C-alpha positions, 0 to 999 in steps of 0.5 A: 499500499502507498501513502498519501500525505497531505498538508492542510488545504490551500483554500483554508490557508489562503483564507487565514492569510487574508485575515479570515478566522481560525478554529476559535473565530480569531485572526492568526497572530503574526510572529517571527520564527525562533529556533527549529520548532516551527513546522508549516502545516501546509507545505510540511516544511520548517519555517526558517528562523527569522521568517514570519509565521502565522499562529492559529487554532486549527481544527482538521475536521469539516464539522463539529462533533465530539472528536473534532479537536482543535489546537495551535499550528503554525503556517508560513506568512509567505506563499508556500505550496501544499505538501502532497506526496507518498511519503512523510517529510524527512524531518518527521523522523525527528519527532520525538515522540509523535501521536498517531491516530486512525479515524473512521469515515464519520471522523470518530477516533478508532481507539484501537489504532491510537499509538505513540511512536518515535518519528522514525516509526511513523511510516510503518505505524500509518501503514499498519493503521490504514490496513484496517478497513475501518480506518478512513485516514490517520492524523499525526500529531506532535508530542504536544497534541498539535496536528502535523498532517493527514495520511490516507491510502494512496 
């Protein structure tokens, strides 16, 4: 099985960059990136130190329901291309640890799929979770529970 790894949708990012509301109904905050812990959730690349970053609350679900978690994410202030590939970005190997969860077609967590793994094990864990026919997609989150990306069957 191949993977399909995606950053958050471009139309959502464009709306945020244009001053649209985040998951909490507020505009994104503009900050200067410091250090290396600033991953953009659209292009899935790191925001360089000194570059502008947007800080906002994001909910990676279309509708409200009990499992529709929201949390803080970063985006490049500048334009970037959405990440869509058959593999995780190489820097994901350095996530220590990462939270991985499968969701069904109703966007509910499949509890038997939830796991916490070192970044270097993420691809294998995603493949294992997606082998379950009841799983529609996987979310990867940081150890702080910040959304990183969505992974589907390729």
